[in-house]
Residue, then its C-alpha position, 0 to 999 in steps of 0.5 A: x793788648x798783648x799779656x805782656x804789654x808795657x806796664x802803664x805809668x798809672x800802675x807803676x805809680x800805683x805800686x811805688x804808692x803801696x811801697x811808700x805807704x806799707x814802709x811807713x806802716x811797718x816802720x822801715x824808715x826808722x833807723x832800728x826795728x821794732x825799738x831794737x838794737x837791730x837795723x832791718x837787714x840785721x833782723x833779716x839776717x837773724x830771721x833767716x839764721x833762726x829757720x835754717x841754722x848752720x849756713x855759710x856766709x854765701x848761703x845766706x848772702x844769696x838768700x838775702x840778696x845782700x852784699x858779700x862786704x856788707x854781709x861779713x862786717x855784719x857777722x863779724x859784729x854779731x860774733x863780737x856781740x856773742x849772737x853767732x858762731x862759726x863751726x866747720x861744715x860737716x861735708x867740707x871743712x873749709x867752709x864755715x856754718x854760721x849758727x846762732x849762740x844762745x844769746x842769739x836765739x834769745x835776741x831772735x825771740x824778742x824781735x820775733x815776739x815784737x813783731x808778732x805782737x805789732x802786727x797783731x796790734x795792726x790787724x786787731x784794728x780791723x774786722x776778721x773779713x777784712x783781716x782774710x781780705x788783706x792776708x789773701x792779698x799779700x799772699x797773691x802779691x808773693x805769689x805774683x812777684x815771687x821766684x817761680x810763682x811761689x811765695x817765700x813765706x810758704x804758709x801763714x797762721x790765722x785765727x780761728x775762723x767759721x768753718x774750721x771746727x767742722x774741717x779740722x774734726x774731719x781732717x783729724x779724724x781721716x788722717x789719724x785712721x789712715x796713719x794709725x788706724x784709730x776708729x770714729x772715737x777718736x773723731x768724736x773726741x775731737x769734736x768734743x774738745x773743739x765744740x768745748x772750745x769754742x762754746x767757752x773760749x776766754x780770749x785772755x787765757x786760750x788761743x787758736x792758730x790755724x796754718x793756711x797755705x794758698x787758701x787751705x788749711x794744713x795744720x792747727x794747734x790750740x791753747x787751753x785754759x786749765x787752771x790759773x797756773x796752767x795751760x794745755x796744748x791741744x790738737x796739734x796736727x800738720x796736714x801730710x803734704x806740708x810737713x816739712x815746712x817747720x809748720x809743726x815746730x811754729x805752731x808749737x812755738x807760738x802756743x808757748x809764747x802765748x802760754x808765758x805772756x798770759x802768765x801761765x807757769x806750765x803748759x802741759x799736753x797728753x799724747x800718745x808714744x806712737x805720735x812720734x813726729x809729734x813727740x820730737x817737736x815737744x822734745x826740741x820745744x823743752x817739754x819733758x815727760x812725767x807720766x805714761x799709762x797704757x790705755x785702750x782707745x780708738x780701737x788701739x792699744x796705746x800708751x799714753x803719755x803727758x809731757x809738761x813744759x815749764x814757762 
């Protein structure tokens, strides 16, 4: 049989059955999405703008495959509701860039949180092994059907699994040695922090997120209970090959959203001033520098910093 023979009737029927099942499963047949004021198409537009602000209407339409007239009416409706505004593009004043307003970002944040919550409830019914099978299968579908063989979503976030603690310790030790010349005492610190997290893990107050791409760990972050009012962000890192995909910012955003949902009043973190990329992410997320102190650690003279975010 040829590798590119025509699909059999039962194969077509199976795909159609899956489509019907999945649209019911995630509520796509409902008039509005996630009990919000937005339809599925409107939510997709808000999501795309939140990921890549400043696109033109033409770029947005091409990316989402939406009819130009339909998209134009939708954007006009968003403007009237104060969710988006148009700005002249720096490289072409004839083109308008579509930018989310603060109200638009709040609307997206509500949708994003509701979506995460609903999917979380759905996945919570499955044991960890079955969740991994499900997510891997979804990545396979996107890889096989996506353009260029790569899924539109270049990574997933998942909970901590067996083997992650050793791997994250290993990778952080190597990366910080290669990029900043830190010695093995930093790797020992990472191992100590992660061992403590696992041994005293409180699922109501703490959480770990691991970024995975094509089956490989490419980043992680941890929210750790410090007191009833304070959570601590720890051990943010992203693999060099996966930088530029927005993983670092996404991990921090997840940590912030979780800390708020658990009633913490402050999210704090400790870092060093030479970690410029990480500090930029923290600043973008709204963290404020509250303290600096020189210290000698990991074989280097460093400037330690404490940053806080009031939740």
